C-alpha positions in Angstrom: 21.2 6.6 -0.9 19.4 5.6 -4.2 16.4 3.7 -4.3 15.4 2.1 -7.4 10.8 1.5 -7.3 9.7 -1.2 -8.8 7.0 0.9 -10.8 7.2 3.4 -13.1 4.8 5.6 -11.3 3.0 4.1 -8.2 4.6 3.2 -4.9 3.9 0.1 -4.0 3.4 -0.9 0.1 7.0 -2.7 -0.3 8.8 0.6 -1.4 7.2 2.8 1.0 8.3 0.8 4.2 11.6 -0.1 2.8 12.5 4.1 1.5 11.0 4.8 5.4 12.9 3.1 7.6 16.1 3.7 5.3 15.6 7.6 5.8 14.9 7.1 9.4 11.1 8.2 9.6 9.0 6.6 11.7 5.4 6.4 10.7 4.2 9.7 12.3 6.7 11.8 10.7 6.4 10.9 7.5 2.4 11.7 7.8 3.3 14.7 9.6 5.4 15.4 6.2 2.7 14.4 4.1 -0.2 15.8 5.9 -2.2 12.7 6.4 -3.2 10.9 9.3 -0.9 8.1 11.0 -3.4 6.1 10.2 -3.2 6.3 6.7 0.5 5.1 6.7 0.0 2.7 8.4 -3.0 1.4 6.0 -1.2 2.1 2.9 2.2 0.5 4.7 -0.2 -3.0 5.7 -1.4 -2.9 2.5 -5.6 -1.6 3.4 -5.8 1.1 1.7 -4.6 2.2 -1.8 -1.9 5.1 -1.9 -3.7 8.0 -3.6 -2.8 8.7 -6.6 -1.8 12.6 -5.5 0.1 11.2 -2.7 2.0 8.8 -4.5 3.2 12.0 -6.2 4.3 14.0 -3.1 5.8 10.4 -1.6 8.3 10.7 -4.5 8.8 14.1 -3.8 9.5 14.0 -0.8 11.5 10.2 -0.9 13.1 10.5 -3.6 10.7 8.2 -5.3 9.6 8.1 -9.4 6.1 10.2 -9.3 
């Protein structure tokens, strides 16, 4: 299934959660795949922290979004 990311270069928190859930991944699985903490993924999805640019590119590669 292909997902369109609203921003041309950044995942939004809603995009991240929507794509992660559609893939059937837990926050823990995504954190492990990215090499970050579970808390980082929670903070990104809840808008507590912005997704760093280097992680945004990794998310795009991992989840199939635009980078």
